[in-house]
C-alpha positions as CSV (number, residue, x, y, z in Angstrom):
1,M,-13.6,-4.2,-85.8
2,K,-12.6,-0.5,-85.5
3,S,-9.0,0.7,-84.9
4,W,-7.9,0.8,-81.3
5,K,-7.0,4.5,-81.6
6,R,-10.4,5.5,-83.1
7,R,-12.6,3.8,-80.6
8,T,-13.2,5.6,-77.2
9,G,-16.2,5.4,-77.4
10,L,-37.5,-3.4,-61.5
11,F,-38.6,-5.6,-62.2
12,V,-37.8,-8.4,-59.7
13,S,-40.4,-11.1,-59.3
14,I,-41.8,-12.1,-56.0
15,L,-40.4,-15.5,-56.3
16,L,-36.9,-14.2,-56.9
17,T,-37.2,-11.8,-53.9
18,I,-38.2,-14.7,-51.7
19,A,-35.3,-16.8,-53.0
20,M,-32.9,-14.0,-52.2
21,L,-34.3,-13.6,-48.7
22,M,-34.2,-17.3,-48.1
23,A,-30.6,-17.4,-49.3
24,G,-29.8,-14.5,-47.0
25,C,-31.4,-16.2,-44.0
26,A,-29.5,-19.4,-44.8
27,G,-26.3,-17.4,-44.5
28,G,-25.5,-17.6,-48.2
29,K,-25.0,-13.8,-48.7
30,G,-23.0,-11.3,-46.8
31,N,-24.9,-9.2,-44.3
32,S,-24.3,-5.6,-43.2
33,E,-25.4,-5.2,-39.6
34,K,-26.2,-1.6,-38.5
35,A,-25.8,-0.3,-35.0
36,E,-28.6,1.8,-33.6
37,G,-28.3,5.4,-34.8
38,T,-26.0,4.7,-37.7
39,N,-26.5,4.4,-41.5
40,E,-25.6,1.3,-43.5
41,T,-21.9,2.4,-43.8
42,G,-21.5,3.1,-40.1
43,G,-22.0,6.9,-40.3
44,N,-24.4,9.2,-38.5
45,A,-28.0,8.4,-39.6
46,E,-29.2,12.0,-39.2
47,T,-26.4,13.8,-40.9
48,G,-25.6,11.1,-43.5
49,E,-21.9,11.5,-42.8
50,T,-19.9,8.3,-43.3
51,D,-17.6,6.8,-40.8
52,W,-16.0,4.0,-42.8
53,T,-14.2,2.6,-39.8
54,K,-17.6,1.6,-38.4
55,A,-18.9,0.0,-41.6
56,K,-19.9,-3.6,-41.0
57,A,-20.3,-6.2,-43.7
58,D,-19.4,-9.7,-44.8
59,I,-18.3,-9.3,-48.4
60,R,-18.0,-12.2,-50.9
61,F,-15.4,-11.4,-53.6
62,V,-15.4,-13.8,-56.6
63,Y,-11.7,-14.0,-57.5
64,P,-10.4,-16.0,-60.5
65,G,-6.7,-15.1,-60.1
66,T,-5.0,-18.4,-60.5
67,S,-1.3,-17.6,-60.3
68,E,0.6,-17.4,-57.0
69,A,1.3,-13.7,-57.5
70,E,-2.4,-13.0,-58.0
71,K,-3.4,-14.9,-54.9
72,E,-0.8,-13.0,-52.9
73,L,-2.2,-9.7,-54.2
74,A,-5.7,-10.8,-53.0
75,E,-4.5,-11.6,-49.5
76,Q,-2.6,-8.3,-49.3
77,F,-5.8,-6.4,-50.3
78,K,-7.8,-8.4,-47.7
79,S,-5.3,-7.6,-44.9
80,A,-5.1,-3.9,-45.8
81,M,-8.9,-3.5,-45.9
82,K,-9.2,-5.3,-42.6
83,E,-6.8,-2.8,-41.1
84,K,-8.6,0.2,-42.6
85,Y,-12.2,-1.1,-42.1
86,P,-12.0,-3.5,-39.1
87,N,-15.6,-4.6,-39.3
88,V,-15.6,-5.5,-43.0
89,N,-14.8,-9.1,-43.7
90,I,-13.7,-10.2,-47.1
91,E,-14.3,-13.8,-48.2
92,Y,-12.7,-14.8,-51.5
93,M,-14.5,-17.3,-53.8
94,Y,-11.6,-18.7,-55.8
95,L,-13.2,-19.7,-59.1
96,S,-11.2,-20.3,-62.3
97,W,-12.1,-18.2,-65.3
98,S,-13.3,-21.4,-67.1
99,D,-15.7,-22.4,-64.2
100,M,-16.7,-18.9,-63.0
101,E,-19.5,-18.1,-65.4
102,K,-21.4,-21.4,-65.0
103,K,-21.2,-21.3,-61.2
104,L,-22.2,-17.7,-61.1
105,A,-25.2,-18.4,-63.3
106,V,-26.4,-21.0,-60.8
107,M,-25.9,-18.6,-57.9
108,I,-27.7,-15.7,-59.7
109,N,-30.7,-17.9,-60.7
110,S,-31.1,-19.1,-57.1
111,G,-30.8,-15.5,-55.7
112,D,-27.5,-16.4,-53.9
113,Y,-25.6,-13.2,-54.9
114,P,-22.0,-12.5,-54.0
115,D,-21.0,-8.9,-53.6
116,I,-18.2,-8.1,-56.1
117,A,-16.3,-10.0,-58.7
118,M,-13.3,-9.8,-61.1
119,T,-14.6,-9.7,-64.7
120,Q,-13.5,-9.8,-68.3
121,D,-16.4,-10.0,-70.7
122,V,-19.5,-8.9,-68.8
123,T,-22.0,-9.7,-71.5
124,N,-23.4,-13.0,-70.2
125,L,-23.5,-11.9,-66.6
126,V,-25.5,-8.8,-67.7
127,Q,-27.8,-11.1,-69.8
128,L,-28.5,-13.1,-66.6
129,G,-29.4,-9.9,-64.8
130,G,-26.5,-10.4,-62.4
131,L,-24.6,-7.1,-62.5
132,E,-25.3,-3.7,-61.1
133,D,-25.2,-0.7,-63.5
134,L,-22.3,1.4,-62.1
135,T,-23.2,4.5,-64.1
136,P,-24.9,6.3,-61.2
137,Y,-21.8,5.7,-59.0
138,F,-19.5,7.3,-61.6
139,E,-21.8,10.4,-61.7
140,R,-21.6,11.1,-57.9
141,D,-20.0,14.2,-56.6
142,G,-16.5,13.7,-55.3
143,V,-16.2,10.2,-56.8
144,Q,-12.6,9.0,-56.9
145,L,-13.0,7.4,-60.3
146,K,-14.0,9.3,-63.4
147,R,-14.6,8.1,-67.0
148,E,-11.6,10.0,-68.3
149,D,-9.3,8.1,-66.0
150,F,-9.3,5.0,-68.2
151,L,-7.4,4.1,-71.3
152,P,-9.4,4.4,-74.5
153,G,-11.6,1.4,-75.2
154,T,-11.2,-0.2,-71.8
155,L,-14.3,1.4,-70.2
156,E,-16.3,0.9,-73.4
157,Y,-15.6,-2.9,-73.2
158,A,-17.4,-2.9,-69.9
159,Q,-20.5,-1.1,-71.3
160,I,-23.7,-2.4,-72.7
161,D,-26.4,-0.1,-74.1
162,G,-24.7,2.9,-72.5
163,K,-24.6,1.4,-69.0
164,T,-21.3,0.6,-67.3
165,Y,-21.0,-2.8,-65.5
166,A,-17.4,-2.9,-64.4
167,I,-14.5,-0.7,-63.4
168,P,-11.6,-1.5,-65.8
169,N,-8.4,-2.2,-63.9
170,L,-6.1,-3.9,-66.4
171,A,-5.9,-3.8,-70.2
172,N,-6.0,-7.4,-71.3
173,S,-4.9,-8.5,-74.8
174,F,-4.5,-11.9,-76.6
175,T,-1.3,-12.2,-78.5
176,L,1.3,-14.7,-79.8
177,I,4.1,-15.6,-77.4
178,V,7.3,-16.8,-79.0
179,N,10.3,-18.6,-77.5
180,E,13.0,-16.4,-79.2
181,Q,15.7,-18.8,-78.5
182,M,14.0,-21.8,-80.1
183,L,13.0,-19.6,-83.0
184,G,16.5,-18.5,-83.4
185,E,17.8,-22.0,-83.5
186,A,15.4,-22.6,-86.3
187,G,16.9,-19.7,-88.3
188,M,14.1,-17.2,-87.7
189,K,13.5,-14.1,-85.6
190,P,10.2,-12.7,-84.1
191,E,10.2,-9.9,-86.7
192,D,10.1,-12.6,-89.4
193,L,6.6,-13.7,-88.3
194,K,4.5,-11.4,-90.5
195,T,1.9,-13.8,-91.8
196,W,0.1,-17.1,-90.9
197,A,2.4,-18.8,-93.4
198,D,5.4,-17.6,-91.4
199,V,3.9,-19.0,-88.2
200,E,3.3,-22.4,-90.0
201,K,6.9,-22.3,-91.3
202,A,8.3,-21.5,-87.9
203,A,6.3,-24.2,-86.2
204,E,7.6,-26.8,-88.7
205,L,11.3,-25.7,-88.3
206,M,11.0,-25.8,-84.4
207,T,9.5,-29.2,-84.4
208,K,12.5,-31.5,-83.9
209,D,14.4,-33.5,-81.2
210,G,11.2,-34.1,-79.2
211,K,10.2,-30.4,-79.2
212,Y,7.3,-28.8,-81.0
213,G,6.5,-25.5,-82.7
214,F,3.0,-24.8,-81.4
215,G,0.8,-25.5,-78.4
216,Y,-3.0,-25.2,-78.7
217,P,-5.0,-26.2,-75.6
218,L,-7.9,-28.0,-77.1
219,G,-9.1,-29.8,-73.9
220,V,-11.0,-26.9,-72.3
221,A,-13.8,-25.2,-74.3
222,R,-12.9,-21.7,-73.2
223,F,-9.4,-22.0,-74.5
224,A,-10.2,-24.1,-77.5
225,F,-12.2,-21.1,-78.6
226,R,-9.8,-18.4,-77.5
227,V,-6.8,-19.5,-79.7
228,P,-8.6,-19.4,-83.1
229,F,-10.5,-16.4,-81.8
230,T,-7.2,-14.6,-81.3
231,A,-5.8,-15.6,-84.7
232,A,-9.1,-14.8,-86.5
233,Y,-8.8,-11.1,-85.6
234,S,-5.7,-11.0,-87.9
235,N,-7.8,-12.5,-90.7
236,D,-10.5,-9.8,-90.2
237,L,-12.9,-12.3,-88.8
238,L,-14.9,-12.5,-85.6
239,L,-15.3,-16.2,-84.7
240,S,-19.0,-15.8,-84.2
241,D,-19.5,-14.4,-87.7
242,T,-20.9,-17.3,-89.8
243,S,-22.3,-15.1,-92.6
244,E,-21.7,-16.2,-96.2
245,A,-19.4,-13.2,-96.7
246,S,-17.1,-14.5,-94.0
247,K,-17.1,-18.1,-95.0
248,S,-13.8,-18.1,-96.9
249,K,-12.1,-16.3,-93.9
250,Y,-13.6,-18.9,-91.5
251,M,-12.3,-21.8,-93.6
252,E,-8.9,-20.2,-93.9
253,T,-8.8,-20.0,-90.1
254,L,-9.7,-23.7,-89.8
255,E,-7.1,-24.6,-92.4
256,H,-4.4,-22.6,-90.5
257,F,-4.8,-24.8,-87.4
258,K,-5.0,-27.9,-89.6
259,K,-1.6,-26.9,-91.0
260,L,-0.2,-26.4,-87.4
261,E,-1.5,-29.7,-86.2
262,P,1.6,-31.9,-87.2
263,Y,3.8,-29.5,-85.2
264,Q,2.0,-30.0,-81.8
265,P,2.4,-32.7,-79.2
266,K,-0.5,-35.2,-79.3
267,A,-1.3,-34.4,-75.7
268,H,-2.4,-30.9,-76.7
269,V,-6.0,-32.2,-77.3
270,T,-6.4,-32.7,-73.6
271,W,-4.7,-29.5,-72.4
272,G,-6.1,-26.5,-70.7
273,Y,-4.1,-23.3,-70.2
274,P,-2.1,-24.7,-67.2
275,E,-0.8,-27.6,-69.2
276,M,-0.1,-25.3,-72.2
277,F,1.9,-22.9,-70.0
278,R,3.8,-25.8,-68.4
279,A,4.8,-27.2,-71.8
280,Y,5.9,-23.8,-73.0
281,S,7.7,-23.0,-69.8
282,N,9.7,-26.3,-70.0
283,G,10.7,-25.5,-73.6
284,E,8.6,-28.3,-75.1
285,V,6.7,-26.0,-77.4
286,G,7.9,-22.8,-79.1
287,M,4.8,-20.7,-79.7
288,I,1.5,-20.3,-77.8
289,A,-1.4,-17.9,-78.0
290,A,-1.6,-16.1,-74.7
291,G,-1.8,-12.6,-73.3
292,T,-0.8,-10.0,-70.9
293,Y,-1.0,-12.4,-67.9
294,F,1.9,-14.4,-69.4
295,T,4.6,-13.8,-66.7
296,A,2.2,-14.5,-63.9
297,N,1.5,-18.0,-65.2
298,V,5.0,-19.1,-66.2
299,Y,7.2,-17.6,-63.5
300,S,6.5,-20.2,-60.8
301,I,7.2,-23.0,-63.3
302,N,10.4,-21.7,-64.9
303,P,11.4,-18.1,-64.5
304,D,14.1,-18.5,-67.1
305,I,11.5,-18.9,-69.8
306,V,10.6,-15.2,-69.4
307,E,14.1,-14.1,-70.5
308,V,13.7,-15.8,-73.9
309,S,10.1,-14.9,-74.6
310,R,8.7,-12.2,-76.8
311,A,5.1,-11.0,-77.4
312,I,3.8,-10.1,-80.8
313,A,0.4,-9.5,-82.3
314,Y,-0.8,-12.6,-84.0
315,P,0.5,-12.2,-87.6
316,K,-1.7,-11.3,-90.6
317,G,-4.0,-14.0,-92.0
318,P,-4.4,-14.5,-95.8
319,S,-7.6,-12.3,-95.9
320,G,-6.5,-10.0,-93.2
321,T,-5.4,-6.4,-93.6
322,S,-2.9,-6.4,-90.7
323,A,-1.8,-8.1,-87.6
324,K,-4.2,-7.4,-84.8
325,A,-4.3,-7.9,-81.0
326,P,-7.8,-7.9,-79.5
327,V,-7.9,-5.8,-76.3
328,S,-10.4,-6.1,-73.5
329,N,-10.1,-5.4,-69.8
330,V,-9.9,-7.1,-66.5
331,G,-12.2,-5.2,-64.2
332,I,-14.2,-5.4,-61.0
333,A,-18.0,-5.5,-60.9
334,M,-20.8,-5.3,-58.3
335,F,-23.7,-7.8,-58.2
336,K,-27.2,-6.4,-58.5
337,G,-28.4,-8.6,-55.6
338,S,-25.7,-7.5,-53.2
339,E,-27.0,-6.3,-49.8
340,N,-23.8,-4.3,-49.2
341,K,-23.6,-2.0,-52.3
342,E,-22.1,1.1,-50.6
343,I,-19.4,-0.9,-49.0
344,A,-18.9,-2.9,-52.1
345,W,-18.4,0.3,-54.1
346,K,-15.9,1.6,-51.5
347,L,-13.9,-1.6,-51.8
348,M,-14.0,-1.4,-55.6
349,E,-12.5,2.1,-55.4
350,E,-9.8,0.8,-53.1
351,W,-9.1,-2.1,-55.5
352,S,-8.7,0.5,-58.3
353,S,-6.4,2.8,-56.3
354,Q,-2.8,3.6,-57.2
355,E,-1.6,1.3,-54.5
356,F,-3.4,-1.8,-55.5
357,N,-3.7,-1.1,-59.2
358,S,0.0,-0.7,-59.6
359,T,0.5,-4.0,-57.8
360,A,-2.0,-5.8,-60.0
361,A,-0.4,-4.3,-63.1
362,S,3.0,-5.4,-61.9
363,V,1.7,-8.9,-61.8
364,V,-0.4,-8.9,-65.0
365,N,1.5,-6.2,-66.9
366,V,-0.8,-3.4,-68.4
367,T,-2.9,-1.1,-66.3
368,A,-6.2,0.4,-67.7
369,I,-6.0,3.4,-65.4
370,K,-4.0,6.3,-66.8
371,S,-2.9,7.8,-63.5
372,T,-1.1,4.6,-62.3
373,S,2.6,5.1,-62.3
374,L,4.6,3.0,-64.8
375,D,7.7,3.5,-62.6
376,E,5.8,2.1,-59.6
377,I,4.6,-0.9,-61.6
378,V,8.2,-1.8,-62.6
379,K,9.5,-1.2,-59.1
380,K,6.9,-3.6,-57.7
381,A,7.5,-6.1,-60.5
382,E,11.2,-6.3,-59.5
383,K,10.1,-7.8,-56.1
384,I,7.5,-10.1,-57.7
385,Y,9.7,-11.4,-60.5
386,P,13.3,-11.0,-59.2
387,K,14.6,-13.9,-61.2
388,A,13.2,-12.7,-64.5
389,I,12.9,-9.0,-64.2
390,E,14.8,-8.0,-67.3
391,G,12.7,-10.4,-69.4
392,H,9.6,-9.2,-67.7
393,K,10.4,-5.6,-68.5
394,R,11.0,-6.6,-72.2
395,I,7.6,-8.4,-72.3
396,L,6.0,-5.3,-70.7
397,K,7.6,-3.2,-73.5
398,D,6.4,-5.6,-76.1
399,F,2.8,-5.5,-74.9
400,N,2.7,-1.7,-74.6
401,E,4.1,-1.3,-78.1
402,L,1.8,-3.9,-79.8
403,L,-1.3,-2.4,-78.1
404,D,-0.4,1.0,-79.4
405,V,0.3,-0.3,-83.0
406,S,-2.0,-3.4,-83.4
407,G,-4.5,-3.2,-80.6
408,V,-8.2,-3.3,-81.5
409,P,-11.1,-3.4,-79.1
410,M,-12.3,-6.9,-78.5
411,D,-15.8,-7.7,-79.5
412,T,-18.2,-9.1,-77.0
413,I,-20.3,-12.1,-78.1
414,V,-23.6,-12.9,-76.6
415,G,-23.8,-16.6,-75.9
416,Q,-20.1,-17.1,-76.3
417,S,-19.8,-19.8,-73.6
418,E,-22.2,-22.0,-75.6
419,M,-20.3,-21.3,-78.8
420,E,-17.1,-22.3,-77.2
421,V,-18.3,-25.8,-76.7
422,I,-19.4,-26.1,-80.3
423,V,-16.1,-24.8,-81.7
424,Q,-14.1,-27.1,-79.3
425,E,-16.1,-30.2,-80.4
426,Q,-15.9,-29.5,-84.1
427,L,-12.2,-28.6,-84.1
428,A,-11.4,-31.7,-82.2
429,K,-13.1,-33.7,-84.9
430,Y,-11.5,-31.7,-87.7
431,L,-7.9,-31.8,-86.4
432,S,-8.1,-35.5,-85.8
433,G,-9.1,-36.1,-89.5
434,K,-12.8,-37.0,-88.8
435,S,-14.2,-34.2,-90.9
436,T,-13.2,-32.0,-93.8
437,T,-12.8,-28.2,-93.7
438,E,-16.2,-27.8,-95.3
439,E,-17.9,-30.2,-92.9
440,A,-16.3,-28.6,-89.9
441,Y,-17.3,-25.1,-91.0
442,E,-20.9,-26.2,-91.7
443,A,-21.2,-27.9,-88.3
444,I,-19.8,-24.8,-86.5
445,K,-22.1,-22.5,-88.5
446,E,-25.2,-24.6,-87.6
447,G,-24.3,-24.7,-83.9
448,I,-23.4,-21.0,-83.6
449,D,-26.5,-19.9,-85.6
450,G,-28.6,-22.0,-83.2
451,V,-27.0,-20.2,-80.2
452,K,-27.7,-16.8,-81.8
453,K,-31.4,-17.6,-82.3
454,K,-31.8,-18.2,-78.6
455,F,-30.8,-14.6,-77.9
456,E,-32.8,-12.9,-80.7
C-alpha cells in the first residue's frame, strides 16, 4: 500500500448479441429513437453537428444513494436534465450498495444492460465485461473532463490495466467515527486514540449504563468485511492477503475484534449499516467504522449527533507503521451494452459538472474534482444540513485533514464479494466463541485462497 501523496498514478458471442436484442425488444433496455435526417444525438446527420435538445433516449441510471439527501439530489438532476434535454428520460434503479453487484451480474449475463451507474470498486463489474472503457472519451477534442481534473489517486482507483472505467466524483474514505461527548465522559479525547489498544480501552470505558463503546455490523457480508478491512490498513494488512508473511497481522486483526466484542450490543451480529447508524445516532454506541458519507446517513435520524462526532483515521495496529485511511472514489460509469452511449456520456459530464458535483459533495463531503468550489459545497451544505451545519463543517475539516495526512489509495480485490461472505461467516463463529483465533484464520485463509484460484 503506497502513500497517498506518492500515488497518482470484440468479442461478443452470437448468443449474447441475440440475448441483448431480445432484451431490447422486450423493453428491458432504453432506446434512442432517431428522427429522419438526424444522427443518434439529434444533430444533423450530414454535418455531424449535435443538437442536444433533440436527443432522444430512455436512460436507466443505477443509483445506490440510500439517504434522503442523496435521493433528493437524484431527483434534482433528473428534473434539470429533463428541462435541458426534453426528449431524454431518466429512470432510476434504486439498488442498495450491498445488493447492486449481484443484481447487475444477473442483468449483464442476460444482456439486459442499464446505461449508467454510480460505482465504487469497478473490479468485479469489469471482470463481468459489464463496463465501457472511457479512455477514448477522455481523449476527445473539446472534452469537458480531463485526467488532470481529479485528485491524485481517485482516477487511478477507477482504472484497470490502463483503462478507465468510471469518472470519479467523490473521494470516499473509511475511517473511525467517534462520539466525542461519550468519549469525554469516559475520560478520553479523540487525540488519545493512537493505537488499537486505545480503541479497546475507550470501548471498555464507554460501555456502561446500557450504552456500548463499539458497533460492528456483522449481519451483512459487505459490512462485516468492511470494518476489519478498514482497521487492517492500520496494521499494514490487506484483508485478502493470506500469505504466511501476513499471518501474524491477520491474527492480530481478528484478536482486536475479539477484544472489542464485550463492548458491543448483542444485536450487532444482525446489523447492517442502517442499524449501525441508528444505534450510533441514538447514542447507544460510541464508535463505528464509517466514512465520508457519515452525515448523510445520520442527519435524518438525529441531527444533534453530528455536533458531537469526530472523524479520525483508524488508529495504528500492533504491527502497523501508522494510522491509515483507505481512499477510493464514488464515480459514475457507462455500461458496455448501452444503446445510448453518446447521450450517456453527456449525462455523465453533466453529473460531474460544478453544479451537481458541488451538490453531491455537500451531501457526501469530499469532492474528487479539483475545480469544484469548497465555498459552494459549504454553502449548499448549509441548506441540506441546517440543524447540524457547524458539526458538519467540522467533520468535513476532519476528513480533509485525515485524507491529507493518513490517506492511502484503497486496494481493489478481485472476487471481494465472495470473500466478504467467507469473512462474515468465520467472524460470526469466532466472535461467538465457536472457534479459536487459529481456527478462524485457517478457515478464512482456505476460503479466500479458494476464491483467488477461481480468478487465476
